[in-house]
C-alpha positions as CSV (number, residue, x, y, z in Angstrom):
1,X,166.3,90.6,53.7
2,X,165.3,93.2,51.2
3,X,163.2,92.1,48.2
4,X,162.3,93.4,44.8
5,X,159.3,92.1,42.9
6,X,159.7,93.1,39.3
7,X,157.8,93.0,36.0
8,X,154.4,92.0,37.5
9,X,150.9,93.4,37.1
10,X,150.3,95.2,40.4
11,X,146.7,95.3,41.5
12,X,145.7,97.0,44.7
13,X,141.9,97.4,44.9
14,X,142.0,99.7,48.0
15,X,144.1,102.3,46.2
16,X,142.6,101.8,42.7
17,X,145.9,100.5,41.3
18,X,146.0,98.2,38.3
19,X,149.2,98.6,36.3
20,X,152.6,97.1,35.6
21,X,154.9,98.2,38.4
22,X,157.7,97.0,40.5
23,X,157.4,96.6,44.3
24,X,160.2,97.1,46.8
25,X,160.2,95.7,50.3
26,X,162.6,96.8,53.1
27,X,164.4,94.6,55.6
28,X,161.6,95.1,58.2
29,X,159.0,93.7,55.9
30,X,157.3,96.9,54.9
31,X,156.6,98.3,51.4
32,X,159.3,100.8,50.7
33,X,158.6,101.7,47.1
34,X,156.1,101.2,44.3
35,X,157.1,101.7,40.7
36,X,160.3,103.7,41.2
37,X,163.2,102.1,43.1
38,X,163.8,103.9,46.4
39,X,167.1,105.8,46.7
40,X,169.8,103.7,48.1
41,X,167.7,100.5,47.9
42,X,169.6,97.3,47.3
43,X,167.6,94.1,46.9
44,X,169.1,90.9,48.4
45,X,166.6,88.9,46.4
46,X,164.6,89.7,43.2
47,X,161.4,87.9,42.2
48,X,160.6,88.1,38.5
49,X,156.8,88.4,38.3
50,X,156.6,88.9,34.5
51,X,153.2,87.6,33.3
52,X,152.0,87.3,37.0
53,X,149.6,89.3,39.1
54,X,151.0,90.9,42.3
55,X,148.2,91.7,44.8
56,X,147.6,92.0,48.6
57,X,147.6,88.8,50.5
58,X,144.1,87.3,50.5
59,X,141.9,87.6,53.6
60,X,139.5,84.8,54.3
61,X,136.6,85.7,56.7
62,X,135.9,82.1,57.8
63,X,138.2,79.1,58.0
64,X,138.4,76.3,60.6
65,X,141.9,74.9,61.1
66,X,140.3,72.3,63.4
67,X,142.8,72.9,66.2
68,X,142.2,72.8,69.1
69,X,139.9,69.8,69.6
70,X,139.7,68.1,66.2
71,X,143.3,67.5,65.3
72,X,142.5,64.2,63.8
73,X,140.8,66.2,61.0
74,X,143.5,68.8,60.5
75,X,146.0,71.0,62.5
76,X,147.0,74.6,62.5
77,X,150.3,73.7,60.9
78,X,148.7,71.9,58.0
79,X,145.9,74.4,57.4
80,X,148.2,77.4,57.7
81,X,150.3,75.8,55.0
82,X,147.2,75.3,52.9
83,X,146.2,78.9,53.4
84,X,149.5,80.3,52.1
85,X,149.5,77.9,49.2
86,X,146.2,79.5,48.3
87,X,147.6,83.1,48.6
88,X,145.8,83.6,51.9
89,X,147.9,85.6,54.4
90,X,145.1,86.2,57.0
91,X,142.1,84.2,58.0
92,X,139.5,84.2,60.7
93,X,138.8,81.3,63.0
94,X,135.2,80.8,64.3
95,X,134.8,80.2,68.0
96,X,133.4,76.6,67.7
97,X,136.7,75.0,68.7
98,X,137.0,72.6,71.6
99,X,136.9,74.3,74.0
100,X,135.2,77.3,72.4
101,X,136.8,80.7,72.1
102,X,134.8,82.3,74.9
103,X,137.6,83.5,77.1
104,X,140.6,85.8,76.5
105,X,142.9,82.9,77.4
106,X,141.5,80.8,74.5
107,X,141.7,83.8,72.1
108,X,145.3,84.3,73.0
109,X,146.2,80.6,72.7
110,X,144.9,80.4,69.2
111,X,147.0,83.4,68.1
112,X,150.1,82.2,69.9
113,X,149.8,78.8,68.3
114,X,149.5,80.4,64.9
115,X,152.5,82.7,65.5
116,X,154.7,79.7,66.1
117,X,154.6,78.9,62.4
118,X,155.2,82.4,61.2
119,X,153.3,81.9,57.9
120,X,149.9,83.4,58.2
121,X,147.9,85.6,60.6
122,X,144.9,84.0,62.3
123,X,142.3,86.3,63.8
124,X,139.9,84.6,66.2
125,X,136.2,85.4,66.5
126,X,134.9,85.4,70.0
127,X,131.8,83.6,71.1
128,X,128.7,85.6,71.7
129,X,127.6,83.3,74.5
130,X,129.4,81.2,77.0
131,X,130.2,77.8,75.7
132,X,128.1,78.7,72.6
133,X,125.1,77.6,74.6
134,X,123.0,80.7,73.8
135,X,122.2,81.5,77.5
136,X,124.9,83.7,79.1
137,X,126.8,86.4,77.3
138,X,130.6,86.3,77.1
139,X,132.8,89.2,78.2
140,X,133.1,90.7,74.7
141,X,135.1,93.7,75.8
142,X,137.8,91.4,77.3
143,X,137.7,89.2,74.2
144,X,138.1,92.3,72.0
145,X,141.2,93.4,74.0
146,X,142.6,89.8,73.6
147,X,142.5,90.1,69.8
148,X,139.1,89.0,68.7
149,X,138.0,90.8,65.6
150,X,134.2,90.0,65.9
151,X,131.7,88.0,67.7
152,X,129.5,85.1,66.6
153,X,127.8,82.0,67.9
154,X,129.1,80.2,64.7
155,X,126.8,77.4,63.6
156,X,124.9,77.2,66.9
157,X,121.9,79.6,66.7
158,X,121.0,81.8,69.7
159,X,117.4,80.6,70.0
160,X,116.5,82.9,72.8
161,X,115.7,86.2,71.1
162,X,116.1,88.2,74.3
163,X,119.7,86.8,74.7
164,X,120.5,87.8,71.1
165,X,119.1,91.3,71.6
166,X,121.2,91.7,74.8
167,X,124.3,90.5,72.9
168,X,123.7,93.0,70.1
169,X,123.2,95.8,72.6
170,X,126.5,94.8,74.4
171,X,128.3,94.8,71.1
172,X,126.8,98.1,70.0
173,X,127.9,99.7,73.2
174,X,131.5,98.9,72.6
175,X,131.4,99.4,68.8
176,X,132.0,95.7,68.1
177,X,130.9,93.7,65.1
178,X,128.5,90.8,65.3
179,X,128.8,88.0,62.7
180,X,125.6,86.1,62.1
181,X,125.1,82.7,60.5
182,X,121.3,83.0,60.3
183,X,119.5,79.7,60.4
184,X,116.2,78.8,62.1
185,X,117.1,75.8,64.3
186,X,113.7,74.1,63.9
187,X,112.8,74.5,60.2
188,X,116.0,72.8,59.0
189,X,116.7,70.5,61.9
190,X,116.3,67.2,60.1
191,X,117.5,68.3,56.6
192,X,120.7,67.7,54.8
193,X,120.2,69.5,51.5
194,X,118.1,72.2,49.9
195,X,114.4,71.5,49.9
196,X,113.5,71.3,46.3
197,X,113.1,69.1,43.2
198,X,116.5,67.3,43.8
199,X,115.9,66.4,47.4
200,X,112.4,65.1,46.5
201,X,113.9,63.0,43.7
202,X,116.6,61.6,45.9
203,X,114.4,61.0,48.9
204,X,116.5,63.1,51.2
205,X,115.2,65.4,53.9
206,X,115.3,69.1,52.8
207,X,116.3,72.4,54.4
208,X,113.8,75.0,53.2
209,X,114.8,78.4,52.1
210,X,112.8,79.8,55.0
211,X,115.3,78.3,57.4
212,X,117.6,81.2,56.3
213,X,115.1,83.9,55.5
214,X,113.1,83.6,58.8
215,X,116.3,84.0,60.8
216,X,117.6,86.9,58.6
217,X,114.3,88.7,59.2
218,X,114.6,88.3,62.9
219,X,118.2,89.3,62.9
220,X,117.5,92.5,60.8
221,X,114.8,93.5,63.2
222,X,117.2,93.2,66.2
223,X,119.9,95.0,64.3
224,X,117.6,97.9,63.6
225,X,116.5,97.9,67.3
226,X,120.0,97.9,68.7
227,X,122.0,99.8,66.1
228,X,124.7,97.2,66.1
229,X,127.2,96.8,63.3
230,X,126.5,93.3,61.8
231,X,127.7,91.0,59.1
232,X,125.8,88.1,57.6
233,X,127.9,85.1,56.9
234,X,127.4,82.7,54.0
235,X,124.1,83.8,52.6
236,X,122.7,81.2,50.3
237,X,119.3,82.3,49.0
238,X,117.8,85.0,46.7
239,X,115.3,86.2,49.3
240,X,118.0,86.6,52.0
241,X,120.2,88.8,49.8
242,X,117.2,90.8,48.8
243,X,116.4,91.4,52.5
244,X,119.9,92.5,53.2
245,X,119.9,94.8,50.1
246,X,116.7,96.5,51.4
247,X,118.2,96.9,54.9
248,X,121.3,98.6,53.4
249,X,119.0,101.0,51.5
250,X,117.3,101.8,54.8
251,X,120.7,102.7,56.3
252,X,121.3,99.7,58.5
253,X,125.0,99.1,59.2
254,X,125.1,95.6,57.7
255,X,127.3,93.7,55.3
256,X,127.4,90.2,53.9
257,X,129.5,87.5,52.3
258,X,129.0,84.4,50.3
259,X,131.1,81.3,50.0
260,X,133.1,80.6,46.8
261,X,131.3,77.3,46.3
262,X,127.8,78.9,46.5
263,X,128.8,81.1,43.5
264,X,129.2,78.0,41.3
265,X,127.4,74.9,42.6
266,X,123.7,74.2,43.0
267,X,121.5,71.4,44.3
268,X,121.8,69.7,40.9
269,X,125.5,69.0,41.7
270,X,124.3,66.6,44.4
271,X,122.3,64.3,42.1
272,X,125.0,61.7,42.3
273,X,124.9,61.8,46.2
274,X,128.3,63.5,46.2
275,X,128.9,63.9,50.0
276,X,131.7,66.4,49.2
277,X,128.9,68.8,48.3
278,X,127.2,68.4,51.7
279,X,127.5,71.8,53.2
280,X,125.6,74.2,55.5
281,X,123.9,76.3,54.4
282,X,123.1,73.9,51.6
283,X,123.7,74.3,47.9
284,X,120.4,75.8,46.7
285,X,118.6,76.3,43.3
286,X,120.1,77.8,40.2
287,X,117.8,80.8,40.8
288,X,119.4,81.3,44.2
289,X,123.0,80.9,42.8
290,X,122.3,83.4,40.1
291,X,120.9,85.9,42.7
292,X,124.1,85.5,44.8
293,X,126.1,86.3,41.7
294,X,124.1,89.4,41.0
295,X,124.4,90.5,44.7
296,X,128.2,90.3,44.4
297,X,128.2,92.3,41.2
298,X,125.9,94.9,42.6
299,X,127.8,95.3,45.9
300,X,125.1,94.0,48.2
301,X,127.5,91.2,49.0
302,X,131.0,92.6,49.4
303,X,133.2,89.6,50.3
304,X,133.8,86.0,49.2
305,X,135.1,83.4,51.7
306,X,136.1,79.8,51.7
307,X,134.2,78.6,54.8
308,X,137.0,76.1,55.0
309,X,136.1,72.9,57.0
310,X,138.6,70.0,56.4
311,X,137.5,66.5,57.2
312,X,139.1,63.1,57.5
313,X,138.0,60.8,54.7
314,X,135.7,58.7,56.9
315,X,133.6,61.8,57.5
316,X,132.4,61.8,53.9
317,X,132.4,58.0,53.4
318,X,128.8,57.6,54.7
319,X,125.3,57.9,53.3
320,X,124.6,61.6,52.4
321,X,122.4,62.5,55.5
322,X,125.0,60.9,57.8
323,X,128.1,62.5,56.3
324,X,129.6,65.6,57.9
325,X,129.0,68.9,56.2
326,X,131.8,71.1,55.1
327,X,134.2,71.8,52.2
328,X,138.0,72.1,52.2
329,X,138.3,75.4,50.4
330,X,141.4,77.4,51.2
331,X,143.2,76.4,48.0
332,X,140.3,76.9,45.7
333,X,139.2,80.3,47.0
334,X,141.2,82.3,44.5
335,X,140.6,80.3,41.3
336,X,136.9,80.0,42.0
337,X,136.7,83.7,42.5
338,X,138.6,84.2,39.2
339,X,136.2,81.8,37.5
340,X,133.3,83.8,38.8
341,X,134.9,87.0,37.5
342,X,135.5,85.5,34.1
343,X,132.0,84.1,33.7
344,X,130.3,87.3,34.9
345,X,132.6,89.8,33.2
346,X,133.8,91.3,36.4
347,X,137.1,93.2,36.3
348,X,140.0,91.5,38.0
349,X,140.6,94.4,40.3
350,X,136.9,94.2,41.5
351,X,137.2,90.5,42.0
352,X,140.3,90.8,44.1
353,X,138.6,93.4,46.2
354,X,136.3,90.7,47.4
355,X,139.2,88.8,48.8
356,X,141.4,91.7,50.1
357,X,140.3,95.2,50.9
358,X,136.6,94.4,51.4
359,X,137.1,91.7,54.1
360,X,139.8,93.9,55.7
361,X,137.2,96.7,56.0
362,X,134.6,94.3,57.4
363,X,137.1,93.2,60.1
364,X,138.4,96.7,60.7
365,X,142.0,95.6,60.4
366,X,145.0,97.3,58.7
367,X,145.6,94.8,55.9
368,X,144.5,94.0,52.4
369,X,146.4,96.7,50.6
370,X,149.8,97.6,49.2
371,X,150.3,101.2,50.1
372,X,153.6,102.7,51.0
373,X,154.6,101.7,54.5
374,X,152.1,98.8,54.6
375,X,153.1,95.4,55.8
376,X,154.2,93.3,52.9
377,X,151.6,90.6,52.9
378,X,151.5,89.7,49.2
379,X,150.0,87.1,46.9
380,X,151.6,86.5,43.5
381,X,149.7,84.3,41.1
382,X,149.6,83.2,37.5
383,X,146.1,84.1,36.2
384,X,146.4,81.8,33.2
385,X,147.9,78.7,34.9
386,X,145.7,75.7,34.8
387,X,145.9,73.0,37.5
388,X,143.9,70.0,38.5
389,X,142.5,69.6,42.0
390,X,144.1,66.4,43.3
391,X,145.9,65.0,46.3
392,X,149.3,65.4,44.7
393,X,149.1,69.2,44.7
394,X,146.9,69.6,47.8
395,X,148.2,70.9,51.1
396,X,145.2,70.8,53.5
397,X,144.7,67.6,55.5
398,X,141.2,67.5,54.2
399,X,140.6,66.6,50.5
400,X,136.8,67.0,50.9
401,X,136.1,69.2,47.9
402,X,133.4,68.8,45.3
403,X,135.9,70.3,42.8
404,X,138.2,67.2,43.1
405,X,139.4,66.2,39.6
406,X,138.4,69.5,38.0
407,X,140.8,71.8,36.2
408,X,140.9,75.3,37.6
409,X,142.6,78.4,36.2
410,X,144.7,80.7,38.4
411,X,147.5,79.4,40.6
412,X,149.5,81.0,43.4
413,X,153.3,81.1,42.7
414,X,154.5,83.0,45.8
415,X,153.0,84.2,49.1
416,X,154.8,86.7,51.3
417,X,153.9,87.5,54.9
418,X,155.7,90.4,56.5
419,X,158.1,90.6,53.6
420,X,159.1,86.9,54.0
421,X,158.5,84.4,51.3
422,X,156.4,81.8,53.2
423,X,155.3,79.8,50.1
424,X,157.0,79.3,46.8
425,X,155.6,76.8,44.3
426,X,157.9,74.4,42.7
427,X,158.3,74.9,38.9
């Protein structure tokens, strides 16, 4: 099928494009023309994108579909559908599945299961250590050949500094990227929210800012020692982003992302004991949130992700410390980024770069742009459409979002993967 997308505002951050232009897609799913209709091109279907934004399909650096191992929470099928409903055509799966992604066979199984649905690409992260135990290194070269786009120990810290150093040296030797979720395992072991005025008032055990900054300092020292290319996942504190900014000024090959919810929420959003706001790293102070926003605007932080973690309802129906951390965020990633852009006076093209070309560059994959000949992974959205977060219009199996009941602006109308319409919102 050939496709023409007409009348839309075409935004392609990688190529600096922001203009009204038509887009033409050939029968093999590649972009055949931009603006001018290719000679001899006959569209079998035309999408009228008047009043809509046409941009590259979004790329989410971190989303857990829960399969394999936790299918009672969600499945690949349900979460892939949630992804395309949110305009996400590619997302990365951390290795803390059951069993973990620490062998080429597991990496290939994740990809093959995703390909069955033909709706979104899933790129696995390989585990840094076998069984995520922080003791023995995995065969990262073999995992890379099996399709892993980076290596991480996910939420399980590598406590043995020598093991982490050897892992970084291994990755540096094969030009692989290490993804770090920096958290000291002892400082925040018993906490469930940010250590501050709200945790004190509520009588809940806190996770101090030093949980993150101590670990970031260690990781930066090892990155400088080994020369590895590294990415910091989900930074949450002002001091941590300042440390990364300084490291970048000194020439270290590092990058960083923040979650969409950390750009909006703070510890004060938990004063009602809302377990849907129980996340790791925790929602921190207003000072920290504002620092994260400045870091995104300045380019210290170059990507925004969902850190999607769907839960069954029982996981959140417990006292706050006993509830399971995590937010279902695939479907709110775009509107929350748009809200940030609007509140901070960030240009739409720059905001979309956080979700497209920048994460593609971090992963080293050929995606996140709409150049001639590129695979037609496309998100079409109405930047003015308002919608309410509720079960009736939710696709993920997990409705554990602190934005439940809120009205958001910006809604995906169509998502294309490989030139095929894989999601079309009912009018």
